[in-house]
C-alpha positions as CSV (number, residue, x, y, z in Angstrom):
1,M,43.7,-64.8,-36.9
2,K,45.4,-62.0,-38.9
3,L,47.9,-59.8,-37.1
4,G,46.0,-56.8,-38.2
5,E,42.9,-58.0,-36.4
6,L,44.9,-58.8,-33.3
7,L,46.4,-55.3,-33.1
8,R,43.1,-53.5,-33.7
9,G,42.9,-50.6,-31.2
10,C,46.3,-51.4,-29.7
11,D,49.0,-48.8,-29.2
12,Y,52.7,-49.2,-30.0
13,I,55.9,-47.3,-30.7
14,N,57.6,-49.1,-33.7
15,V,57.6,-52.2,-35.8
16,V,60.6,-53.9,-37.4
17,T,61.3,-57.2,-39.0
18,S,64.2,-59.5,-38.1
19,N,66.2,-58.4,-41.2
20,E,65.7,-54.7,-40.3
21,L,66.7,-55.3,-36.7
22,Q,70.2,-56.1,-37.9
23,D,70.7,-52.8,-39.6
24,T,68.1,-50.4,-38.2
25,P,67.4,-51.3,-34.5
26,S,66.2,-47.7,-33.9
27,L,63.5,-47.6,-36.6
28,T,60.6,-45.6,-35.1
29,L,57.2,-44.9,-36.6
30,P,55.8,-41.4,-36.3
31,P,53.8,-40.6,-33.1
32,R,50.2,-41.7,-32.8
33,G,48.9,-38.2,-33.4
34,G,49.4,-38.7,-37.1
35,G,47.0,-41.5,-37.6
36,Q,44.7,-44.1,-36.1
37,G,45.6,-47.5,-34.7
38,W,48.9,-48.0,-36.5
39,G,50.9,-45.1,-35.2
40,G,50.5,-42.8,-38.2
41,D,52.4,-44.4,-41.0
42,S,50.6,-47.6,-42.0
43,S,52.7,-47.9,-45.2
44,L,55.7,-49.2,-43.2
45,I,53.6,-52.0,-41.8
46,T,51.8,-52.8,-45.0
47,R,55.2,-52.9,-46.8
48,H,56.2,-55.8,-44.7
49,S,52.9,-57.6,-45.1
50,L,52.6,-57.7,-41.4
51,L,48.8,-57.0,-41.4
52,D,48.2,-60.3,-43.3
53,T,50.5,-62.4,-41.1
54,D,48.5,-65.4,-39.8
55,I,48.8,-65.8,-36.0
56,S,47.9,-69.2,-34.6
57,G,48.0,-68.3,-30.9
58,V,49.0,-65.8,-28.2
59,A,51.2,-66.4,-25.2
60,Y,53.0,-64.4,-22.5
61,D,54.7,-67.5,-21.1
62,S,57.5,-68.7,-23.4
63,R,56.8,-72.3,-22.3
64,K,53.4,-72.2,-23.9
65,V,54.6,-70.8,-27.3
66,K,53.9,-72.9,-30.4
67,D,54.6,-72.4,-34.1
68,G,53.0,-69.3,-35.5
69,Y,52.4,-67.7,-32.1
70,L,52.6,-64.0,-31.1
71,F,54.6,-63.7,-27.9
72,V,54.1,-60.8,-25.5
73,A,57.2,-60.1,-23.3
74,M,56.2,-58.4,-20.1
75,K,57.7,-58.1,-16.7
76,G,56.2,-60.2,-14.0
77,E,56.6,-60.3,-10.2
78,K,59.4,-62.8,-10.3
79,C,60.5,-63.1,-14.0
80,D,60.8,-60.8,-16.9
81,G,59.4,-62.1,-20.2
82,H,62.0,-60.1,-22.1
83,D,64.6,-62.6,-20.8
84,F,62.7,-65.4,-22.6
85,I,62.3,-63.8,-26.1
86,N,64.9,-66.2,-27.5
87,E,63.2,-69.2,-26.0
88,A,59.9,-68.1,-27.5
89,I,61.5,-67.7,-30.9
90,Q,63.0,-71.1,-30.7
91,K,59.5,-72.5,-29.9
92,G,58.0,-71.0,-33.1
93,A,57.0,-67.4,-32.2
94,I,56.8,-65.2,-35.4
95,V,55.8,-61.9,-33.8
96,I,57.4,-60.5,-30.6
97,V,55.5,-57.8,-28.7
98,H,58.0,-56.1,-26.3
99,E,58.2,-53.1,-24.1
100,K,62.0,-52.9,-23.5
101,T,64.4,-52.1,-26.4
102,V,65.5,-55.3,-28.2
103,T,68.6,-55.0,-30.4
104,S,70.2,-57.5,-32.8
105,N,73.3,-57.5,-30.7
106,E,71.4,-58.8,-27.7
107,L,69.9,-61.6,-29.8
108,Q,73.2,-62.5,-31.5
109,D,74.9,-62.8,-28.1
110,T,72.7,-65.7,-27.4
111,P,74.3,-68.9,-28.7
112,S,71.0,-70.7,-29.1
113,L,69.7,-68.1,-31.6
114,T,70.9,-67.6,-35.2
115,L,69.7,-64.5,-37.0
116,P,68.5,-65.2,-40.6
117,P,70.8,-64.2,-43.5
118,R,69.9,-61.1,-45.4
119,G,67.4,-62.0,-48.1
120,G,65.6,-64.7,-46.2
121,G,66.3,-68.1,-44.8
122,Q,65.1,-70.4,-42.1
123,G,66.9,-69.6,-38.8
124,W,63.8,-68.3,-37.0
125,G,61.7,-71.4,-37.3
126,G,60.2,-70.6,-40.6
127,D,60.8,-69.0,-44.0
128,S,59.2,-65.7,-43.1
129,S,60.8,-62.8,-41.3
130,L,60.3,-62.5,-37.6
131,S,58.6,-59.2,-36.6
132,F,59.2,-57.2,-33.5
133,I,56.5,-54.8,-32.2
134,R,57.6,-52.4,-29.5
135,V,54.8,-51.1,-27.2
136,K,54.6,-48.6,-24.5
137,N,53.1,-51.0,-22.0
138,S,53.2,-54.8,-22.6
139,R,50.4,-55.5,-20.1
140,K,48.1,-53.0,-21.7
141,S,48.9,-54.4,-25.1
142,L,48.3,-58.0,-23.9
143,A,44.9,-57.0,-22.7
144,C,44.1,-55.4,-26.1
145,I,45.5,-58.4,-28.1
146,A,43.7,-61.0,-25.8
147,N,40.4,-59.2,-26.2
148,N,40.8,-59.3,-30.0
149,F,42.1,-62.8,-30.1
150,H,39.1,-64.1,-28.2
151,E,36.7,-62.1,-30.4
152,R,35.7,-59.4,-27.9
153,P,33.5,-61.7,-25.8
154,S,32.2,-59.1,-23.3
155,E,30.3,-57.4,-26.2
156,H,28.0,-60.4,-26.1
157,L,27.6,-60.5,-22.3
158,A,26.2,-58.5,-19.4
159,L,29.5,-58.3,-17.5
160,I,29.4,-57.3,-13.8
161,G,32.6,-56.4,-12.0
162,I,32.8,-56.4,-8.2
163,T,35.8,-54.8,-6.4
164,G,36.6,-53.8,-2.8
165,T,38.7,-55.1,0.0
166,N,36.0,-57.3,1.6
167,G,32.7,-58.8,0.4
168,K,33.5,-59.5,-3.2
169,T,33.2,-63.2,-3.1
170,T,29.9,-63.4,-1.2
171,T,28.4,-60.7,-3.4
172,T,29.2,-62.7,-6.5
173,Y,27.4,-65.8,-5.2
174,I,24.3,-63.9,-4.1
175,L,24.1,-62.2,-7.5
176,K,24.7,-65.5,-9.4
177,T,21.8,-67.1,-7.5
178,I,19.5,-64.1,-8.3
179,L,20.4,-64.3,-12.0
180,E,19.9,-68.0,-12.3
181,L,16.5,-67.7,-10.6
182,W,15.8,-65.0,-13.3
183,G,16.4,-67.7,-15.9
184,K,19.8,-66.4,-17.1
185,G,22.9,-68.5,-17.8
186,A,25.5,-67.1,-15.4
187,G,29.2,-67.4,-15.2
188,L,31.4,-66.5,-12.2
189,I,35.1,-65.5,-11.9
190,G,36.4,-65.2,-8.4
191,T,38.6,-66.1,-5.5
192,I,37.2,-69.5,-4.7
193,Q,36.6,-70.9,-8.2
194,Y,35.6,-70.1,-11.7
195,M,32.1,-71.3,-12.8
196,I,30.7,-71.6,-16.3
197,K,27.1,-72.3,-15.4
198,D,27.5,-75.5,-13.4
199,R,31.0,-76.3,-14.5
200,V,33.6,-75.6,-11.9
201,Y,37.3,-74.8,-12.4
202,L,40.1,-74.1,-9.9
203,A,40.9,-70.4,-9.5
204,P,44.7,-69.8,-9.3
205,H,44.0,-66.0,-9.1
206,T,41.0,-63.9,-8.0
207,T,41.1,-62.2,-11.4
208,P,43.2,-64.1,-14.0
209,E,45.7,-62.5,-16.4
210,S,44.0,-60.8,-19.4
211,L,44.6,-63.7,-21.8
212,E,42.9,-66.2,-19.5
213,F,40.3,-63.7,-18.5
214,Q,39.2,-63.2,-22.1
215,A,39.4,-66.9,-22.8
216,L,37.0,-67.6,-19.9
217,L,34.6,-64.9,-21.2
218,Q,34.7,-66.5,-24.6
219,D,34.1,-69.9,-23.2
220,M,31.1,-68.6,-21.3
221,V,29.6,-67.0,-24.4
222,L,30.0,-70.3,-26.3
223,S,28.5,-72.2,-23.4
224,G,25.3,-70.0,-23.5
225,C,26.0,-67.6,-20.6
226,T,24.3,-64.3,-20.9
227,H,25.7,-62.8,-17.7
228,V,29.1,-63.0,-16.0
229,I,29.9,-61.8,-12.5
230,S,33.6,-61.3,-11.9
231,E,35.6,-60.3,-8.8
232,V,38.0,-57.6,-9.9
233,S,41.1,-57.4,-7.7
234,S,43.2,-54.3,-7.2
235,H,46.2,-56.3,-8.7
236,A,44.1,-57.0,-11.8
237,L,43.2,-53.3,-12.2
238,A,46.8,-52.1,-11.6
239,Q,48.0,-54.6,-14.2
240,Y,45.3,-53.9,-16.8
241,R,44.0,-57.5,-16.7
242,V,40.4,-56.5,-17.5
243,D,41.1,-53.6,-19.8
244,G,39.2,-53.9,-23.0
245,A,36.3,-55.8,-21.4
246,R,33.0,-54.0,-21.5
247,F,31.5,-53.9,-18.0
248,K,27.8,-53.1,-17.8
249,T,27.8,-52.8,-14.0
250,A,30.6,-52.2,-11.4
251,V,30.2,-52.6,-7.7
252,F,32.4,-51.0,-5.0
253,T,32.0,-52.8,-1.6
254,N,34.6,-51.0,0.7
255,L,38.3,-50.2,1.0
256,T,40.4,-50.9,4.0
257,R,44.1,-51.6,4.5
258,D,45.4,-54.6,2.4
259,H,47.9,-55.4,-0.3
260,L,50.2,-52.5,0.7
261,D,53.1,-54.8,-0.1
262,F,52.0,-54.3,-3.7
263,H,50.4,-50.8,-3.8
264,K,52.6,-49.2,-1.1
265,T,50.0,-46.6,-0.1
266,M,46.3,-46.5,0.5
267,E,46.1,-43.8,-2.2
268,E,47.6,-46.0,-4.8
269,Y,45.3,-48.8,-3.7
270,F,42.3,-46.6,-4.1
271,K,43.4,-45.3,-7.5
272,A,43.7,-48.9,-8.7
273,K,40.1,-49.5,-7.6
274,V,38.9,-46.3,-9.2
275,R,40.0,-47.4,-12.6
276,L,37.1,-49.9,-12.9
277,F,34.7,-47.1,-12.6
278,T,36.4,-44.2,-14.4
279,E,38.3,-46.0,-17.2
280,I,36.8,-49.4,-17.8
281,L,33.1,-49.3,-16.9
282,D,31.0,-48.8,-20.1
283,R,30.1,-45.1,-20.4
284,E,26.4,-46.0,-20.1
285,G,27.1,-48.5,-17.3
286,T,26.0,-48.3,-13.7
287,A,28.2,-47.9,-10.6
288,I,27.0,-49.5,-7.4
289,I,28.7,-47.9,-4.4
290,N,28.7,-48.5,-0.6
291,I,28.1,-44.9,0.5
292,D,28.7,-45.8,4.2
293,D,32.4,-46.4,3.3
294,P,34.6,-43.2,3.3
295,Y,36.3,-44.3,0.1
296,G,32.9,-45.0,-1.3
297,V,31.8,-41.4,-0.7
298,R,35.0,-40.3,-2.4
299,L,34.5,-42.6,-5.4
300,Y,30.9,-41.3,-5.7
301,S,32.2,-37.7,-5.8
302,E,34.9,-38.5,-8.4
303,I,32.5,-40.3,-10.7
304,R,30.0,-37.5,-10.5
305,T,32.8,-34.9,-11.2
306,A,34.1,-36.9,-14.2
307,R,30.6,-37.4,-15.5
308,L,29.7,-33.7,-15.3
309,T,33.1,-32.8,-16.7
310,L,32.5,-35.1,-19.7
311,R,29.0,-33.7,-20.1
312,Q,30.4,-30.2,-20.0
313,A,33.1,-31.0,-22.6
314,Q,30.5,-32.6,-24.9
315,G,28.4,-29.5,-24.6
316,D,31.3,-27.2,-25.2
317,A,32.3,-29.2,-28.3
318,L,28.8,-29.2,-29.7
319,N,28.5,-25.4,-29.1
320,M,31.8,-24.8,-30.8
321,L,30.6,-26.8,-33.8
322,K,27.3,-25.0,-33.9
323,G,29.1,-21.7,-33.6
324,K,31.2,-22.4,-36.6
325,R,28.0,-23.3,-38.5
326,G,26.3,-20.2,-37.4
327,E,23.7,-22.2,-35.4
328,P,22.2,-21.1,-32.1
329,V,24.3,-22.1,-29.1
330,E,22.6,-23.9,-26.2
331,P,23.2,-23.1,-22.5
332,S,26.0,-25.0,-20.8
333,P,24.6,-28.3,-19.4
334,K,26.5,-28.2,-16.1
335,S,23.5,-28.8,-14.0
336,Q,21.8,-31.2,-16.3
337,N,21.7,-34.9,-15.4
338,S,23.7,-37.2,-17.7
339,N,22.9,-40.7,-18.7
340,L,26.6,-41.5,-18.5
341,K,27.6,-43.9,-15.7
342,K,24.5,-44.0,-13.6
343,I,25.1,-44.4,-9.9
344,I,23.2,-46.5,-7.3
345,T,24.3,-46.1,-3.7
346,Y,23.6,-48.5,-0.8
347,G,24.1,-48.4,2.9
348,L,22.4,-47.9,6.2
349,Q,22.2,-44.1,5.9
350,N,19.0,-42.4,4.8
351,K,20.6,-40.8,1.7
352,A,21.5,-44.2,0.2
353,D,19.4,-45.3,-2.7
354,I,19.2,-48.8,-1.4
355,R,18.9,-48.9,2.4
356,A,18.7,-51.6,5.0
357,S,16.9,-51.1,8.3
358,D,15.3,-53.1,11.2
359,I,18.2,-55.5,11.1
360,D,17.8,-58.7,13.2
361,H,20.6,-61.2,13.4
362,S,20.5,-64.7,14.8
363,F,22.4,-67.9,14.6
364,S,20.1,-69.0,11.8
365,G,20.6,-66.0,9.6
366,S,19.4,-62.4,9.2
367,R,16.1,-60.5,8.7
368,F,15.9,-56.9,7.6
369,T,14.0,-54.4,5.5
370,I,15.4,-53.2,2.1
371,S,14.1,-49.8,0.9
372,F,14.4,-48.5,-2.7
373,E,12.6,-45.7,-4.5
374,G,9.9,-45.5,-1.8
375,K,9.1,-49.2,-1.6
376,S,10.1,-51.7,1.1
377,Y,10.9,-55.4,0.9
378,E,11.4,-57.8,3.7
379,A,14.6,-59.8,3.3
380,T,15.3,-63.1,4.9
381,S,18.8,-64.7,4.5
382,H,20.8,-67.7,5.7
383,L,23.8,-65.4,5.8
384,M,24.7,-64.0,9.3
385,G,26.2,-60.7,10.3
386,L,26.2,-57.0,9.3
387,Q,28.8,-57.6,6.7
388,N,26.4,-59.9,4.9
389,V,23.7,-57.3,5.0
390,Y,26.1,-55.0,3.0
391,N,26.9,-57.9,0.7
392,I,23.2,-58.5,0.1
393,M,22.6,-54.8,-0.6
394,S,25.5,-54.7,-3.1
395,A,24.1,-57.7,-5.0
396,A,20.6,-56.2,-4.9
397,G,22.0,-53.0,-6.4
398,A,23.7,-54.8,-9.2
399,A,20.5,-56.8,-9.9
400,V,18.5,-53.6,-10.0
401,S,20.9,-52.1,-12.6
402,L,20.2,-55.2,-14.7
403,E,16.5,-54.7,-14.3
404,V,15.9,-57.9,-12.4
405,P,12.4,-57.8,-10.7
406,W,12.4,-57.3,-7.0
407,E,10.5,-60.5,-6.3
408,I,13.3,-62.4,-8.0
409,I,15.9,-60.4,-6.1
410,M,14.3,-61.3,-2.7
411,E,13.9,-64.9,-3.7
412,G,17.6,-65.0,-4.6
413,I,18.5,-63.5,-1.2
414,R,16.5,-66.2,0.6
415,K,18.0,-69.1,-1.4
416,T,21.6,-68.1,-1.2
417,T,23.3,-70.5,1.3
418,N,26.6,-69.9,3.1
419,V,29.6,-69.3,0.9
420,R,32.6,-71.6,1.5
421,G,35.0,-70.0,3.9
422,R,32.9,-66.8,4.4
423,F,31.4,-66.9,7.9
424,E,31.0,-70.6,7.3
425,R,29.4,-72.5,10.2
426,V,30.7,-75.9,11.1
427,D,28.2,-77.8,13.2
428,L,28.7,-81.4,14.2
429,G,26.4,-81.2,17.2
430,Q,28.9,-79.6,19.6
431,D,27.5,-77.1,22.2
432,F,29.6,-74.2,20.9
433,L,29.6,-72.4,17.5
434,C,32.5,-72.8,15.1
435,I,33.0,-70.3,12.3
436,I,35.5,-70.3,9.5
437,D,36.2,-67.0,7.7
438,Y,38.6,-65.6,5.2
439,A,39.1,-62.4,7.3
440,H,42.8,-61.5,6.7
441,T,42.7,-57.8,7.3
442,E,42.3,-55.6,10.3
443,D,38.9,-54.4,9.2
444,A,37.6,-57.9,8.2
445,L,38.8,-59.3,11.5
446,E,37.0,-56.5,13.4
447,R,33.8,-57.1,11.5
448,L,34.1,-60.9,12.1
449,I,34.5,-60.6,15.9
450,N,31.9,-57.9,16.2
451,T,29.4,-60.1,14.3
452,A,30.1,-62.9,16.7
453,R,29.6,-60.6,19.7
454,E,26.4,-59.4,18.2
455,L,25.1,-62.9,17.8
456,I,26.0,-63.7,21.4
457,K,24.1,-60.6,22.6
458,K,21.1,-61.5,20.6
459,S,21.0,-65.2,21.4
460,E,17.7,-66.1,23.1
461,V,19.3,-68.8,25.2
462,R,22.0,-67.9,27.8
463,S,23.8,-70.9,29.2
464,Q,26.2,-71.0,32.1
465,K,29.8,-71.4,31.2
466,S,30.8,-75.0,31.2
467,E,34.0,-76.3,32.6
468,V,36.7,-76.9,30.1
469,R,37.7,-80.5,29.5
470,N,40.8,-81.6,31.4
471,T,43.4,-81.9,28.6
472,P,46.9,-82.5,29.9
473,S,48.5,-81.3,26.7
474,L,46.9,-77.8,27.1
475,T,48.8,-75.3,29.2
476,L,47.9,-71.6,29.2
477,P,50.8,-69.5,30.5
478,P,50.0,-66.3,32.3
479,R,50.5,-63.1,30.1
480,G,51.3,-59.8,31.7
481,G,50.3,-61.0,35.2
482,G,46.9,-62.2,34.1
483,Q,45.4,-65.6,34.6
484,G,45.1,-66.6,30.9
485,W,41.6,-67.2,29.7
486,G,40.3,-69.3,32.6
487,G,40.5,-67.1,35.8
488,D,40.2,-63.6,34.4
489,S,36.6,-62.6,34.3
490,E,37.5,-59.3,32.7
491,L,38.3,-61.2,29.5
492,R,34.6,-62.1,29.0
493,A,32.1,-59.8,27.3
494,P,30.1,-57.7,29.8
495,N,26.8,-59.4,30.8
496,S,27.6,-62.6,28.8
497,S,28.8,-66.0,29.9
498,S,29.7,-67.0,26.3
499,R,33.2,-66.3,25.0
500,I,34.8,-65.6,21.6
501,I,37.9,-67.6,21.0
502,T,39.8,-66.3,17.9
503,V,42.4,-68.3,16.0
504,F,44.3,-66.4,13.3
505,G,47.7,-65.6,11.8
506,C,49.0,-63.4,9.0
507,G,50.4,-64.3,5.6
508,G,54.1,-64.1,4.8
509,D,55.6,-62.0,2.1
510,R,52.7,-59.6,2.4
511,D,52.0,-56.2,4.0
512,Q,53.8,-56.4,7.4
513,G,52.2,-53.3,8.7
514,K,48.8,-54.9,9.2
515,R,50.2,-57.6,11.5
516,P,50.3,-55.7,14.8
517,K,47.1,-54.0,13.9
518,M,45.4,-57.4,13.6
519,G,47.0,-58.4,16.9
520,E,45.6,-55.3,18.6
521,M,42.1,-55.9,17.1
522,A,42.0,-59.6,18.0
523,T,43.1,-59.2,21.6
524,R,41.0,-56.1,22.2
525,L,37.7,-57.6,20.9
526,S,38.1,-61.3,21.6
527,D,37.9,-63.1,25.0
528,F,40.8,-65.2,24.1
529,V,43.2,-65.4,21.1
530,I,45.4,-68.1,19.7
531,I,48.0,-66.6,17.4
532,T,49.2,-69.2,14.8
533,S,50.5,-69.5,11.3
534,D,48.6,-68.7,8.1
535,N,50.7,-69.0,4.9
536,P,54.2,-68.1,6.0
537,R,55.5,-68.5,2.5
538,S,59.2,-67.7,2.6
539,E,59.2,-66.1,6.0
540,E,59.8,-67.7,9.4
541,P,56.4,-68.4,11.1
542,L,57.6,-67.2,14.5
543,E,58.9,-63.9,13.0
544,I,55.4,-63.2,11.6
545,I,53.8,-64.2,15.0
546,R,56.2,-61.8,16.8
547,D,55.0,-59.0,14.5
548,I,51.4,-59.8,15.4
549,E,52.2,-60.1,19.1
550,R,53.7,-56.6,19.2
551,G,50.1,-55.2,18.7
552,A,48.5,-57.2,21.5
553,V,46.8,-54.9,24.1
554,R,46.0,-57.6,26.6
555,G,47.5,-60.8,27.8
556,N,44.5,-62.9,26.7
557,Y,46.4,-64.9,24.1
558,L,48.8,-67.8,23.6
559,I,51.1,-68.7,20.7
560,E,50.8,-71.9,18.8
561,P,52.7,-71.9,15.4
562,D,51.1,-75.2,14.4
563,R,47.8,-74.2,12.9
564,A,46.1,-77.6,13.4
565,E,47.2,-77.7,17.0
566,A,46.0,-74.2,17.5
567,I,42.5,-75.2,16.3
568,R,42.7,-78.3,18.6
569,K,43.5,-76.1,21.6
570,A,40.6,-73.8,20.7
571,V,38.2,-76.7,20.6
572,N,39.5,-78.1,23.9
573,M,39.0,-74.9,25.7
574,A,35.5,-74.1,24.2
575,G,32.4,-74.6,26.3
576,N,28.7,-74.3,26.1
577,G,27.7,-71.2,24.1
578,D,31.2,-70.1,23.1
579,I,32.1,-69.1,19.6
580,I,35.3,-70.2,17.9
581,L,36.5,-68.0,15.0
582,I,39.1,-69.5,12.7
583,A,40.2,-66.6,10.5
584,G,42.5,-65.9,7.6
585,K,42.4,-68.8,5.2
586,G,38.7,-69.4,4.6
587,H,38.2,-71.6,1.6
588,E,41.9,-72.3,1.0
589,D,43.0,-75.9,0.8
590,Y,46.7,-75.5,1.3
591,Q,49.3,-73.9,3.6
592,E,52.3,-72.5,1.8
593,I,55.7,-73.0,3.6
594,K,59.0,-72.2,1.9
595,G,57.7,-72.4,-1.6
596,I,55.8,-75.7,-1.0
597,R,52.0,-75.9,-0.8
598,Y,50.9,-78.6,1.8
599,R,47.4,-79.8,1.9
600,F,45.6,-77.9,4.7
601,N,41.9,-76.9,4.9
602,D,40.5,-75.3,8.1
603,R,37.2,-77.0,7.8
604,E,38.6,-80.5,7.2
605,V,41.0,-80.0,10.2
606,L,38.3,-78.7,12.4
607,E,35.9,-81.5,11.6
608,K,38.5,-84.1,12.3
609,I,39.3,-82.5,15.7
610,L,35.6,-82.2,16.6
611,K,35.0,-85.9,15.7
612,D,38.1,-87.0,17.7
613,T,37.5,-84.8,20.7
614,L,33.7,-85.1,21.0
615,H,33.6,-88.7,19.7
616,I,31.2,-87.8,17.0
617,Q,30.6,-90.7,14.5
618,N,29.3,-91.0,11.0
619,V,29.8,-87.4,10.0
620,K,30.0,-86.7,6.2
């Protein structure tokens, strides 16, 4: 692809060649105000024949550079791509896109790099001059370049983005089921995996870097997908990974405390999410918003304000033009509805466009009524809990925006099975319920435990508490003068003989502020809690556990750093009608300790323990 095509629509500060870099490191093109696309003085670029330079590939990782590549140097979380410019050049890069200043002295100070002699020469891996393109923001430029390199694939797709703290993954699977029942080829990009129709790929990130994101979209187009559902993380939005993609629909699920190690404040976290709706969503696209969430209410208001402001500006500009022409000026359109960014709200409140009512939960799933535009539909789902009612409504809202018939939507809701690691039930015939869930925030943990409590309350069969098995290896020390889980009747839910036993930990190298909050939530709402390790990463597991323990409000817990042993203890103490909640890791198949990922999957560990403890045979 020609360099000119790659840089279409991208912003930059200046362009120099390797020869000029030796003599004029400060060469700067005029500001963008003087022209379109190339900074105002296209003659400087044309003079060096840069527009016609053939680019064979794009990379931001110097290890992946090959001959004829364009290399984008950008700062990452652990490394800075500017430190690897020389390596990229040695591997064959002919164009370097960079954000920081790069001078000839810096390059010459590197023994492995020889600048070409004036008038040409090899030296740079070829007989043409190396070009440097300085940009204001390398990540923004990578998104633009990636979109162009992969031939702007989102223009050939109905792209749906789903963002929020909780509920993204389940919503994507519900919507994918609906679209496939509608006869559409659907792709999926998310936390658990990437899917191109039925092809499945590992997902190293919820939302990949822009180069991989656009490559996935292009592959989906070539594979016959017409629709793509993508989780869009706050990290991705803050780092411009999906910029340039044309989203037809954007869904906001909720916003609660998470990722403050990255965003620092809830305000910055919210601003990152807002970008999907105010900067990236197609101007004629549809926003689907959970109006029961306080941040959803705020987002709704901001989108309406931006929409009316744009409408006002368009009207003012049109009137100004008409005034110059001597034509009649129309009244200001402040109160007029605009077709820009349609909004569909959902929730339990009457004012929501899509509303759920008459909700009934059971251990087999949920039943409720969905109302929209004066019509009601009876929904039946295998998914349990109030949080999944919200997920179903968000998927239904997205489907409505795509004009999917309601009978297809309802069928898709019925046919969606449990999503791996999302309130996932593990049943090997034991007389207590085991649930694995990805809940790793205070809000998600609260929802998880409350859902379990609601299931217990609504259970038709109430069994007497069974005696715990006599396990010598299990000792529950008293906490705060209490009698652990066994002799303190106050630890049990009122009017219920069934207990909730919660096993959870917190990840290392992440927001430390949520740890005591999760400890408080777990001990307050659960009957008994086992605090254990999650992914400690570079931190000491016991230090993380101590942070959690500081938030405990009751003595109904024990500490077991070994996660597998913690699960075993929960199984050993569970009796008839109890619910074990194993929270935090969900679908993950590893535990990261000191930079090494060890094989660990909550479901696999739980199933083995159940088989060993309960002597269950022949389980798949």
